C-alpha positions as CSV (number, residue, x, y, z in Angstrom):
1,R,81.7,76.8,229.0
2,Q,82.0,73.1,228.3
3,T,79.2,70.6,228.3
4,S,81.1,67.3,227.5
5,F,82.4,66.5,231.0
6,E,80.6,65.6,234.2
7,S,83.7,66.6,236.2
8,L,86.8,68.5,235.2
9,G,89.7,69.4,237.5
10,L,93.2,70.9,237.6
11,Y,96.4,69.4,239.1
12,R,100.0,70.4,239.1
13,W,103.4,69.0,240.2
14,W,104.2,69.6,243.8
15,T,107.7,68.7,245.2
16,V,107.3,67.8,248.9
17,N,109.8,67.6,251.7
18,V,108.5,65.5,254.6
19,T,109.9,66.4,258.0
20,G,109.1,66.1,261.6
21,G,110.0,62.4,262.1
22,P,112.8,60.2,260.8
23,D,115.3,61.7,258.4
24,P,113.8,64.4,256.1
25,E,112.5,62.9,252.9
26,R,111.6,64.3,249.5
27,V,108.6,62.7,247.8
28,Q,106.6,63.4,244.7
29,G,103.4,65.2,245.4
30,Y,100.5,66.9,243.4
31,Q,98.1,69.6,244.2
32,L,94.6,69.0,242.8
33,T,91.1,70.4,242.8
34,A,88.4,68.2,244.3
35,E,86.9,67.8,240.8
36,A,90.1,66.1,239.6
37,L,89.6,63.4,242.3
38,Q,85.9,63.0,241.4
39,A,87.0,62.4,237.8
40,L,89.2,59.4,238.9
41,A,86.1,57.9,240.6
42,M,88.1,55.9,243.2
43,K,87.7,55.5,246.9
44,P,90.7,56.0,249.4
45,Q,91.9,53.0,251.4
46,I,91.0,54.8,254.6
47,G,89.7,58.2,255.3
48,R,88.2,60.5,252.6
49,W,89.1,62.7,249.7
50,F,89.2,66.5,250.2
51,T,86.2,68.6,249.3
52,A,85.7,71.6,247.0
53,E,85.6,73.9,250.1
54,E,89.2,72.7,250.9
55,N,90.4,74.2,247.6
56,Q,89.8,77.7,249.1
57,P,92.7,79.6,250.6
58,G,93.1,79.0,254.3
59,R,91.2,75.8,254.2
60,N,93.6,73.8,252.2
61,Y,95.9,72.5,255.0
62,V,95.0,68.8,254.5
63,A,96.7,66.0,252.7
64,L,96.3,62.4,251.5
65,L,99.2,59.9,251.7
66,G,100.1,57.4,249.0
67,D,100.2,53.8,250.0
68,G,104.0,53.5,249.7
69,L,104.6,56.6,251.8
70,W,102.0,55.4,254.4
71,R,103.7,52.0,254.8
72,R,107.3,53.3,254.5
73,R,107.2,56.2,256.9
74,F,104.1,55.6,259.0
75,G,104.2,51.7,259.3
76,A,100.7,51.5,257.7
77,D,99.2,52.8,260.9
78,P,95.5,53.5,260.4
79,N,95.7,56.0,263.3
80,V,97.7,58.3,261.1
81,L,94.3,59.8,260.2
82,G,93.8,63.1,261.9
83,S,97.5,63.5,262.7
84,T,99.6,66.5,261.6
85,V,102.6,66.0,259.3
86,M,105.0,68.7,258.1
87,F,105.0,69.0,254.3
88,N,107.5,71.7,253.1
89,G,107.5,73.1,256.6
90,V,103.7,73.5,256.7
91,A,101.6,71.5,259.0
92,R,98.8,69.6,257.2
93,Q,96.2,67.2,258.6
94,V,96.2,63.7,257.1
95,I,92.6,62.9,256.0
96,G,93.1,59.7,254.0
97,V,95.3,57.2,252.3
98,M,95.2,56.6,248.5
99,P,94.3,53.2,247.2
100,K,97.3,51.0,246.5
101,E,96.3,50.5,242.8
102,L,96.1,54.3,242.2
103,N,99.1,55.6,240.4
104,Y,97.8,58.8,239.0
105,P,99.0,61.4,238.7
106,P,102.1,59.3,238.0
107,G,104.3,58.6,241.1
108,A,102.0,60.5,243.5
109,E,102.9,59.9,247.2
110,V,101.1,63.0,248.6
111,L,98.0,64.8,247.4
112,A,96.9,68.1,248.7
113,P,94.2,70.7,247.7
114,L,95.2,73.2,245.0
115,S,94.6,76.6,246.6
116,L,92.4,78.5,244.1
117,T,93.4,82.1,245.0
118,P,92.0,85.0,243.1
119,E,95.4,85.6,241.6
120,L,95.5,82.1,240.2
121,T,92.0,82.1,238.7
122,A,92.6,85.5,237.1
123,N,96.0,84.5,235.6
124,R,95.8,83.6,231.9
125,Q,99.5,83.0,231.6
126,A,99.9,80.1,234.0
127,H,100.5,77.1,231.8
128,T,102.0,74.7,234.4
129,Y,98.8,72.9,235.1
130,Y,97.2,69.7,233.8
131,V,93.6,68.9,233.4
132,V,91.8,65.6,234.0
133,G,88.1,65.0,233.5
134,R,85.4,62.4,233.2
135,L,83.2,62.5,230.1
136,K,79.5,62.4,230.4
137,P,77.8,59.1,229.5
138,G,77.5,58.9,225.7
139,V,80.0,61.7,224.9
140,S,82.9,60.6,222.7
141,V,86.4,61.9,222.8
142,E,85.9,63.2,219.3
143,T,82.9,65.2,220.4
144,A,84.8,66.6,223.4
145,N,87.7,67.6,221.2
146,R,85.4,69.5,218.8
147,E,83.9,71.4,221.7
148,I,87.3,72.2,223.3
149,A,88.6,73.4,219.9
150,T,85.6,75.8,219.7
151,I,86.1,77.1,223.2
152,T,89.9,77.7,222.8
153,A,89.2,79.5,219.5
154,D,86.7,81.7,221.2
155,L,89.1,82.4,224.0
156,A,91.8,83.3,221.5
157,R,89.5,85.9,220.0
158,E,88.4,87.3,223.3
159,Y,91.9,87.4,224.9
160,P,94.4,87.7,222.0
161,N,97.2,89.0,224.2
162,T,97.4,85.8,226.3
163,N,95.4,83.0,224.4
164,Q,96.5,83.6,220.8
165,G,98.0,80.4,219.4
166,L,97.0,78.2,222.4
167,G,94.9,75.1,222.0
168,A,94.0,71.9,223.9
169,K,93.4,68.3,223.0
170,V,91.4,65.6,224.8
171,L,93.1,62.3,225.2
172,P,91.9,59.1,226.9
173,L,93.7,58.7,230.2
174,A,95.2,55.2,229.4
175,E,96.6,56.6,226.1
176,D,98.1,59.6,227.8
177,V,99.9,57.7,230.6
178,S,101.1,54.9,228.3
179,H,102.4,57.0,225.3
180,S,106.0,56.7,226.3
181,Y,106.1,52.9,226.1
182,R,103.0,52.1,223.9
183,N,105.0,51.7,220.7
184,G,107.5,49.4,222.4
185,V,104.7,47.2,223.7
186,W,103.2,47.0,220.2
187,L,106.6,46.1,218.8
188,L,107.0,43.3,221.3
189,M,103.5,42.0,220.6
190,A,104.2,42.0,216.8
191,S,107.4,40.0,217.5
192,V,105.5,37.5,219.6
193,G,102.9,37.3,216.9
194,F,105.5,36.4,214.3
195,V,107.0,33.7,216.5
196,L,103.5,32.3,217.0
197,L,102.7,32.2,213.3
198,I,106.0,30.4,212.6
199,A,105.2,27.9,215.3
200,C,101.7,27.4,213.8
201,A,103.2,26.9,210.3
202,N,105.6,24.3,211.8
203,L,102.8,22.4,213.5
204,A,100.7,22.5,210.4
205,N,103.6,21.0,208.4
206,V,103.9,18.3,211.1
207,L,100.2,17.4,210.9
208,L,100.4,17.4,207.1
209,A,103.3,15.1,207.2
210,R,101.5,12.8,209.6
211,S,98.4,12.6,207.4
212,P,99.7,9.7,205.2
213,A,100.3,7.5,208.2
214,R,96.7,8.0,209.3
215,V,95.0,7.3,205.9
216,R,94.0,3.8,206.7
217,E,92.8,4.7,210.2
218,I,90.6,7.5,208.7
219,A,89.4,5.2,205.9
220,V,88.3,2.6,208.5
221,R,86.5,5.2,210.5
222,T,84.8,6.4,207.3
223,A,83.8,2.8,206.4
224,M,82.2,2.4,209.9
225,G,80.0,5.4,209.3
226,A,82.0,8.4,210.4
227,G,81.2,11.4,208.3
228,S,83.7,13.9,206.9
229,G,82.6,16.5,209.5
230,R,83.3,14.1,212.4
231,I,86.7,13.2,210.9
232,A,87.5,16.9,210.6
233,R,86.4,17.6,214.2
234,Q,88.6,14.8,215.5
235,I,91.7,16.2,213.8
236,L,90.8,19.7,215.1
237,A,90.3,18.4,218.6
238,E,93.7,16.7,218.6
239,S,95.3,20.0,217.4
240,L,93.4,22.0,220.0
241,V,94.6,19.6,222.8
242,L,98.1,20.2,221.6
243,A,97.6,24.0,221.5
244,L,96.0,24.1,224.9
245,A,98.8,22.1,226.4
246,G,101.3,24.6,224.9
247,G,99.2,27.5,226.1
248,A,99.2,26.2,229.7
249,L,102.9,25.7,229.6
250,G,103.3,29.2,228.1
251,A,101.2,30.8,230.9
252,G,103.3,29.1,233.5
253,L,106.5,30.4,231.9
254,A,105.0,33.9,231.5
255,G,104.3,34.0,235.3
256,L,107.9,33.2,236.0
257,T,109.1,35.7,233.4
258,V,106.9,38.5,234.8
259,R,108.1,37.8,238.3
260,A,111.7,38.0,237.1
261,I,111.0,41.3,235.3
262,R,109.4,42.8,238.4
263,N,112.3,41.7,240.6
264,A,114.9,43.1,238.2
265,A,113.2,46.4,237.6
266,P,114.4,49.5,239.5
267,A,112.2,50.3,242.5
268,D,111.2,53.7,241.1
269,L,109.7,52.0,238.0
270,L,106.8,50.8,240.1
271,T,105.8,54.4,240.7
272,S,107.0,56.2,237.6
273,V,105.2,53.9,235.1
274,P,101.4,53.8,235.6
275,G,100.2,50.2,235.5
276,F,103.5,48.6,236.2
277,V,102.5,47.7,239.7
278,A,99.7,45.6,238.2
279,L,102.0,43.7,235.9
280,G,101.2,40.0,236.2
281,V,99.4,37.0,234.8
282,D,95.9,37.8,235.8
283,V,92.5,36.5,234.7
284,P,92.3,38.7,231.6
285,A,95.8,37.6,230.6
286,L,94.8,33.9,231.1
287,L,91.6,34.4,229.0
288,F,93.7,36.0,226.3
289,T,96.1,33.1,226.4
290,L,93.2,30.7,226.2
291,A,91.7,32.5,223.2
292,L,95.1,32.6,221.5
293,S,95.7,28.9,222.1
294,I,92.3,28.0,220.6
295,G,93.0,30.3,217.7
296,A,96.4,28.7,217.1
297,G,94.9,25.2,217.3
298,L,92.4,26.1,214.7
299,I,95.0,27.7,212.5
300,F,97.5,24.9,212.3
301,G,94.8,22.1,212.5
302,L,92.4,23.4,209.9
303,V,94.2,22.5,206.7
304,P,95.1,18.9,207.8
305,A,91.5,18.5,209.1
306,L,90.0,19.5,205.8
307,G,92.4,17.2,203.9
308,A,91.6,14.3,206.2
309,S,87.9,14.8,205.8
310,R,88.2,14.3,202.0
311,V,89.7,10.8,201.9
312,D,88.7,8.6,199.1
313,L,87.5,5.4,200.8
314,G,88.1,2.9,198.1
315,T,91.5,4.3,197.1
316,S,92.6,4.5,200.8
317,L,91.7,0.9,201.6
318,R,93.5,-0.4,198.5
319,E,96.6,1.8,198.3
320,A,97.1,3.9,201.4
321,A,96.8,7.0,199.4
322,R,97.4,10.4,200.9
323,P,94.5,12.6,202.0
324,L,95.9,15.4,199.9
325,G,97.1,15.1,196.4
326,A,100.9,15.0,196.1
327,A,101.2,18.2,194.2
328,R,98.7,19.9,196.4
329,G,100.4,18.7,199.6
330,H,103.8,19.8,198.3
331,L,102.4,23.2,197.5
332,L,100.9,23.7,200.9
333,R,104.1,22.6,202.7
334,H,106.2,24.8,200.5
335,S,103.9,27.7,201.0
336,L,104.2,27.3,204.8
337,V,108.0,27.1,204.5
338,A,108.1,30.3,202.5
339,A,105.9,32.0,205.1
340,E,108.1,30.8,207.9
341,V,111.3,32.1,206.2
342,A,109.6,35.4,205.4
343,L,108.4,35.9,209.0
344,A,111.7,34.8,210.4
345,L,113.7,37.2,208.2
346,T,111.4,40.1,209.0
347,L,111.7,39.4,212.8
348,L,115.5,38.9,212.5
349,S,115.9,42.1,210.6
350,G,113.9,43.9,213.3
351,A,116.3,42.4,215.9
352,G,119.3,43.4,213.8
353,F,118.0,47.0,213.4
354,T,117.4,47.4,217.2
355,M,120.7,45.8,218.1
356,K,122.5,48.1,215.8
357,A,120.6,51.1,217.1
358,F,121.3,50.1,220.7
359,S,125.0,49.8,219.8
360,Q,124.9,53.3,218.3
361,L,123.2,54.6,221.5
362,A,125.8,52.8,223.7
363,S,128.7,54.3,221.8
364,M,127.0,57.7,221.1
365,E,129.1,60.8,221.9
366,T,127.1,62.6,224.5
367,G,129.4,65.7,224.6
368,F,130.2,65.4,228.3
369,D,132.3,63.2,230.5
370,S,130.0,61.2,232.8
371,S,132.8,59.3,234.6
372,R,133.0,59.9,238.4
373,V,130.2,62.5,238.3
374,L,127.7,62.5,241.2
375,T,124.3,64.3,241.1
376,M,121.8,65.0,243.8
377,G,118.6,67.0,243.8
378,I,117.6,69.7,246.4
379,T,114.2,71.3,246.5
380,L,113.7,74.3,248.9
381,P,110.3,74.7,250.5
382,Y,108.7,78.1,250.2
383,S,107.8,78.2,253.9
384,R,111.6,78.3,254.7
385,Y,112.9,80.0,251.6
386,P,110.2,82.5,250.5
387,D,112.2,84.6,248.1
388,S,115.0,84.2,245.5
389,A,117.5,85.9,247.8
390,A,117.0,83.1,250.4
391,E,117.3,80.4,247.8
392,E,120.4,82.0,246.3
393,R,122.1,82.1,249.8
394,F,121.4,78.4,250.4
395,F,122.6,77.2,247.0
396,S,125.7,79.5,247.0
397,S,126.6,78.2,250.5
398,L,126.1,74.6,249.3
399,L,128.2,75.2,246.2
400,E,131.1,76.6,248.4
401,R,130.9,73.7,250.8
402,A,130.7,71.1,248.0
403,A,133.8,72.6,246.3
404,N,135.7,72.3,249.6
405,T,134.6,68.7,250.3
406,P,137.5,66.2,250.1
407,G,137.4,64.2,246.9
408,V,135.5,66.8,244.9
409,V,137.3,68.2,241.9
410,R,134.7,70.6,240.6
411,A,131.1,71.4,241.7
412,G,128.3,73.0,239.9
413,L,124.5,73.4,240.0
414,T,121.9,72.9,237.3
415,S,118.1,72.8,236.9
416,H,118.2,69.8,234.6
417,V,120.6,66.9,234.7
418,P,121.7,65.5,231.3
419,L,119.8,62.3,230.2
420,A,117.5,62.5,233.2
421,P,113.7,63.0,232.7
422,G,112.4,66.5,232.7
423,N,112.7,69.6,230.5
424,A,111.9,73.3,230.4
425,S,111.6,75.6,227.4
426,D,110.5,79.1,226.6
427,T,110.0,81.3,223.6
428,L,112.5,84.1,222.7
429,I,112.6,87.6,221.3
430,F,115.8,88.8,219.5
431,E,116.9,92.4,219.8
432,G,116.7,94.2,216.4
433,R,114.6,91.5,214.8
434,L,110.9,91.6,214.0
435,D,108.9,89.8,216.7
436,T,106.9,87.1,214.7
437,E,104.4,84.4,215.6
438,P,105.1,81.7,216.4
439,R,108.2,82.9,218.4
440,P,111.3,80.8,218.3
441,E,111.6,78.3,221.2
442,A,114.6,76.9,223.0
443,D,115.2,74.8,226.1
444,Y,116.1,76.5,229.3
445,R,118.6,75.6,232.0
446,A,119.7,77.5,235.1
447,I,123.3,76.7,236.0
448,S,126.1,77.9,238.2
449,A,129.8,78.7,237.5
450,G,131.7,75.4,237.5
451,Y,128.9,73.4,236.0
452,F,130.4,73.0,232.5
453,E,133.8,72.3,234.0
454,A,132.3,69.5,236.2
455,L,131.0,67.8,233.1
456,G,134.2,68.4,231.1
457,M,132.3,70.4,228.5
458,R,134.0,72.7,226.0
459,M,133.2,76.3,225.3
460,A,133.2,76.8,221.5
461,R,133.2,80.7,221.8
462,G,133.2,83.3,224.5
463,R,133.3,82.5,228.2
464,A,131.6,80.4,230.8
465,F,129.8,81.9,233.8
466,A,131.8,83.3,236.7
467,T,131.0,84.0,240.3
468,T,130.7,87.7,239.3
469,D,127.6,87.0,237.3
470,T,125.2,88.0,240.1
471,A,121.7,89.3,240.2
472,Q,123.0,92.9,240.5
473,G,125.4,92.5,237.5
474,P,124.7,92.5,233.8
475,Q,122.1,89.9,232.7
476,V,123.8,87.3,230.7
477,M,123.2,84.1,228.8
478,I,125.1,81.2,227.2
479,V,123.7,79.2,224.2
480,N,124.7,76.0,222.5
481,E,125.9,75.5,219.0
482,A,122.4,74.2,217.9
483,F,121.0,77.5,219.0
484,V,123.4,79.4,216.8
485,R,122.7,77.1,213.8
486,R,119.0,77.5,214.2
487,F,118.5,81.1,215.1
488,L,121.7,83.0,214.1
489,P,122.7,81.8,210.7
490,D,125.4,84.4,210.4
491,G,127.2,82.6,213.2
492,E,127.7,85.7,215.3
493,A,126.2,84.9,218.7
494,V,128.5,86.5,221.3
495,G,127.4,90.0,222.0
496,R,123.8,89.5,220.7
497,R,120.9,90.3,223.0
498,V,118.0,88.0,223.6
499,R,115.2,87.9,226.1
500,F,112.5,85.4,227.0
501,S,108.8,86.2,226.2
502,G,106.7,87.8,228.8
503,P,106.7,91.2,230.6
504,P,110.0,93.0,230.1
505,E,110.3,93.8,233.8
506,K,110.4,90.1,234.5
507,N,112.3,89.0,231.4
508,P,115.1,91.6,230.7
509,W,117.4,91.6,227.8
510,R,120.4,89.2,228.2
511,E,123.7,89.4,226.4
512,I,125.0,86.2,225.0
513,V,128.5,85.9,226.5
514,G,129.4,82.3,225.3
515,V,128.6,79.4,223.1
516,V,129.0,75.9,224.6
517,A,129.5,72.8,222.4
518,D,126.5,70.7,221.8
519,F,125.8,67.8,224.2
520,R,122.8,65.5,224.6
521,H,120.1,66.0,227.2
522,D,118.1,63.2,225.6
523,L,119.4,60.1,223.9
524,N,116.3,59.7,221.8
525,R,116.3,63.0,220.0
526,A,118.7,65.3,218.3
527,T,120.2,68.2,220.3
528,R,117.8,71.1,220.5
529,P,118.6,74.8,220.9
530,E,119.5,75.5,224.5
531,T,119.9,78.5,226.7
532,Y,121.8,78.7,230.0
533,I,121.2,81.4,232.7
534,P,123.2,81.9,235.9
535,F,121.1,80.6,238.8
536,T,122.0,83.7,240.7
537,Q,120.0,85.7,238.1
538,D,117.0,83.4,237.9
539,T,116.9,81.3,241.0
540,N,114.9,78.1,241.1
541,D,113.6,76.3,244.2
542,T,114.9,73.0,242.7
543,L,118.5,72.6,241.6
544,F,120.8,69.6,241.2
545,L,124.3,69.6,242.7
546,V,126.7,68.1,240.1
547,T,130.2,67.2,241.4
548,K,133.2,65.7,239.6
549,T,135.1,63.4,242.0
550,R,138.5,61.9,242.3
551,G,137.4,58.4,243.3
552,D,134.2,56.5,243.8
553,A,131.4,59.1,243.4
554,L,128.9,57.4,245.6
555,A,131.5,57.2,248.4
556,I,131.4,61.0,248.6
557,A,127.6,61.2,248.7
558,R,127.5,60.9,252.5
559,S,129.9,63.9,252.8
560,L,127.8,66.0,250.4
561,R,124.6,65.1,252.2
562,A,126.2,66.2,255.4
563,A,127.0,69.5,253.8
564,V,123.3,70.0,253.0
565,L,122.3,69.2,256.5
566,A,124.9,71.5,257.9
567,I,123.2,74.4,256.2
568,D,119.6,73.2,257.0
569,P,119.0,70.1,259.2
570,A,115.5,69.8,257.8
571,Q,116.5,69.8,254.1
572,P,116.4,66.4,252.4
573,V,118.3,65.4,249.2
574,W,117.0,63.1,246.6
575,A,117.9,61.4,243.3
576,V,121.4,60.7,244.5
577,R,122.9,59.0,241.4
578,T,126.0,58.9,239.4
579,L,125.8,60.3,235.8
580,D,126.8,56.9,234.5
581,D,123.8,55.4,236.3
582,I,121.5,58.1,234.8
583,K,122.9,57.2,231.4
584,D,122.3,53.5,232.0
585,R,118.7,54.2,233.1
586,A,118.1,56.3,230.0
587,M,119.2,53.3,227.9
588,A,117.3,50.7,229.9
589,G,114.2,50.8,227.7
590,F,116.2,50.5,224.5
591,R,118.3,47.7,226.0
592,A,115.2,45.8,227.1
593,M,113.5,46.1,223.7
594,A,116.7,45.0,221.9
595,A,117.0,42.0,224.3
596,F,113.4,40.9,223.9
597,I,113.4,41.2,220.1
598,S,116.7,39.4,219.9
599,V,115.3,36.5,222.0
600,F,112.2,36.3,219.8
601,G,114.4,36.5,216.7
602,A,116.6,33.6,217.9
603,I,113.4,31.5,218.6
604,A,112.1,32.4,215.2
605,L,115.4,31.3,213.7
606,L,115.3,28.0,215.5
607,L,111.7,27.3,214.6
608,S,112.3,28.1,211.0
609,A,115.3,25.8,210.8
610,L,113.2,23.0,212.4
611,G,110.4,23.6,209.9
612,I,112.7,23.6,206.9
613,F,114.5,20.5,208.2
614,G,111.2,18.7,208.7
615,V,109.8,19.5,205.3
616,V,113.0,18.5,203.5
617,S,113.2,15.3,205.5
618,F,109.6,14.5,204.6
619,V,110.3,15.1,200.9
620,V,113.4,12.9,201.1
621,S,111.4,10.1,202.8
622,T,108.7,10.2,200.0
623,R,111.4,10.0,197.3
624,T,113.6,7.2,198.8
625,Q,112.9,4.8,196.0
626,E,113.5,7.5,193.4
627,I,116.9,8.3,195.1
628,G,117.9,4.6,195.1
629,L,117.0,4.2,191.4
630,R,119.0,7.3,190.5
631,M,122.0,6.1,192.4
632,A,121.7,2.6,190.9
633,L,121.7,4.2,187.4
634,G,124.9,6.1,188.2
635,S,124.0,9.4,189.9
636,S,126.6,10.6,192.3
637,A,125.9,11.5,196.0
638,S,126.6,15.1,195.2
639,G,124.1,15.0,192.4
640,V,121.4,13.6,194.7
641,V,122.2,16.3,197.3
642,G,122.0,19.0,194.6
643,L,118.6,17.6,193.4
644,M,117.1,17.6,196.9
645,M,118.4,21.1,197.7
646,A,117.2,22.5,194.4
647,H,113.7,21.1,195.2
648,A,113.8,23.0,198.5
649,L,115.3,26.1,197.0
650,R,112.0,27.5,195.5
651,P,110.1,28.1,198.7
652,L,113.3,29.5,200.3
653,V,113.8,32.0,197.6
654,A,110.1,33.0,197.8
655,G,110.5,33.4,201.5
656,F,113.6,35.5,201.2
657,I,111.9,37.9,198.7
658,L,108.8,38.3,201.0
659,G,111.1,38.6,204.0
660,G,113.1,41.3,202.3
661,L,109.9,43.4,201.8
662,G,109.0,42.8,205.4
663,S,112.4,43.9,206.6
664,F,112.1,47.1,204.7
665,A,108.7,47.7,206.3
666,V,110.1,47.0,209.8
667,G,113.0,49.3,209.1
668,R,110.5,52.2,208.2
669,I,108.6,51.5,211.4
670,L,111.6,51.4,213.6
671,E,113.4,54.4,212.2
672,G,111.4,56.8,214.3
673,A,112.2,54.9,217.5
674,F,116.0,55.5,217.5
675,P,118.0,58.6,216.7
676,E,120.2,58.7,213.7
677,M,119.0,55.3,212.4
678,T,118.7,54.4,208.8
679,A,115.5,52.4,208.0
680,A,117.1,50.3,205.2
681,D,120.4,49.7,207.0
682,P,122.2,47.5,204.5
683,S,124.7,46.1,207.0
684,A,122.0,44.9,209.5
685,A,119.8,43.6,206.7
686,L,122.6,41.7,205.0
687,A,123.8,40.2,208.2
688,T,120.4,38.9,209.2
689,T,119.8,37.6,205.7
690,A,123.2,35.8,205.7
691,I,122.5,34.2,209.1
692,L,119.1,32.9,208.0
693,A,120.5,31.7,204.6
694,V,123.2,29.7,206.4
695,V,120.8,28.2,208.8
696,A,118.3,27.4,206.0
697,G,121.1,25.9,203.9
698,L,122.2,23.6,206.8
699,A,118.6,22.6,207.5
700,T,118.3,21.6,203.8
701,W,121.7,20.0,203.3
702,L,121.5,17.7,206.3
703,P,118.5,15.6,205.2
704,A,119.7,15.7,201.6
705,R,123.1,14.4,202.7
706,H,121.5,11.7,204.6
707,A,119.5,10.6,201.6
708,A,122.6,10.4,199.5
709,S,124.2,8.2,202.0
710,I,121.5,5.5,201.7
711,A,122.7,2.4,199.9
712,P,120.8,1.9,196.5
713,T,119.7,-1.6,197.3
714,E,118.3,-0.5,200.7
715,A,116.5,2.5,199.0
716,L,115.0,0.3,196.3
717,R,113.5,-2.1,198.9
718,A,112.0,0.8,200.9
719,E,108.2,0.9,200.8
């Protein structure tokens, strides 16, 4: 029905076991319609994309390889085209290799046609698909969204049993794939911007301080015919040269930093984060740096240039007057110092908030024991395990072998590993309660007996699953405490009956037999209502083996992998990791953000200290004779120090007030980025304010103390 898109296609996740060569390997695949590839508008490295005809059943046994898989498993051999490779036990002909720069859908290493069977096209309850399209020229995202909203509303009226309450939203592709780290990038950019502004303020202060020394030079140039515009251009040119030199040095350091980040990043980050493979200092980045350098040069050179262009020729030749009036010059310098302090305090507060939040994450109670726990994923191909009975036999045999493996204390299975990516949820119907819209929703996990014990988790009420909870036995369920709080306010959960939405013959009533204590599946959000089903009663083709070990968990991985191959020599395992490693990966983004912002905060602190020191030193140098006269008339050294510090106190106080407002704003922005974080955290705010106050005090006290140490006779002779 749509008219906004020139191509519009479907795709879905497809877990692929590659066999028929070296060791079996599990890779990330996707099944797509030909229109989805047309929307991407890219050409394969070699070979071709598949056609619309190959989306038809019986004609879909072709595949495209990702660049990484092609190089890793096939040695980048161009003769792989036309060869037959076994994917999930099914022979498919390789017809092409994806371009290296293509990382969409995210992490794709194999693409195959999506078989558009009559059952699929007629099914209005299949919601496991994604849609990608290319807008027609001249059609905006807003226009497409309005049309899609109209179509989904029409479908809801025409098919109320399946489409009621369902909608769709059009998002630009770049926005969609970068949503998970977009806020972090903007936060880092803001931090860099603050540091840049502080540096600009410092350099503006330096140029303002140098202006008096150049008065005679500028006056001579003016006497020889140079106009005010030419004088201003000269000062701006000098500041631009300084800025461009800094920009060139910064670009070089950025190249080294990016290389270090790429080398330190986990290998799977290259495939899991779209665009990461292209991270580098390229032409657009260099042009951005050039523009930023020119802008910075203009910012910190403009005020001194304007001041220099307004020199009074007669006064300058006679008295070496300053290009700016004393009061006006002091006001500018003090304003710049106040801005520096405000920016530094805002940035330091952001660093303090993120460090405190990261500390909370690192010490957060997850609700389970991750020490010496090993996890590994197994995905059974449909060609070898076509029904739930075959899947259950495999996983039950694996569970028995794993439990008897030397070094394994407890073994269990789960469809979702805590703190790892991925989630599943479904809506619920409670027995004896009016079925309302929208229906309550809870996360879903399929587990085995022994899973909770392997993680050291506590049953709050009722019992855990047992080996007697089979497909032929009573249908049962375990829920967590968050489920009880949300949906059963009376607290009585054990014995209640619940079922998932959908046809009753596929979703029978289940009795809640136990309540497990809350534990975190995601560090960045509060615990959600969760349901647990015995895998024997709702078998998945993908489950994770979770084992509690006596010693080094990774040392037992080889034995567990051998247990899998003993059951099926063609079955690969994947994501072999300890739970501690998974937790560490889950915190990596927060750790990196906290580290970067802390570095920027330290730089801002240093620059601000230098700026304050420079301004106070300049003020002291202009008041040397006054200081000598005061001391000759009996003023004490402490009195002189107090006078100089009082003079510098006003811009510092103004900066701290503005910085306090900025800190509050940053706290409000960051509060959504971390769980259980208070925006106006008094401890973090007070700590950062105290640090900056001490540094500012030292930067003020040192030049003031130096001034007080000058002998009165020497000070009175100073010009």
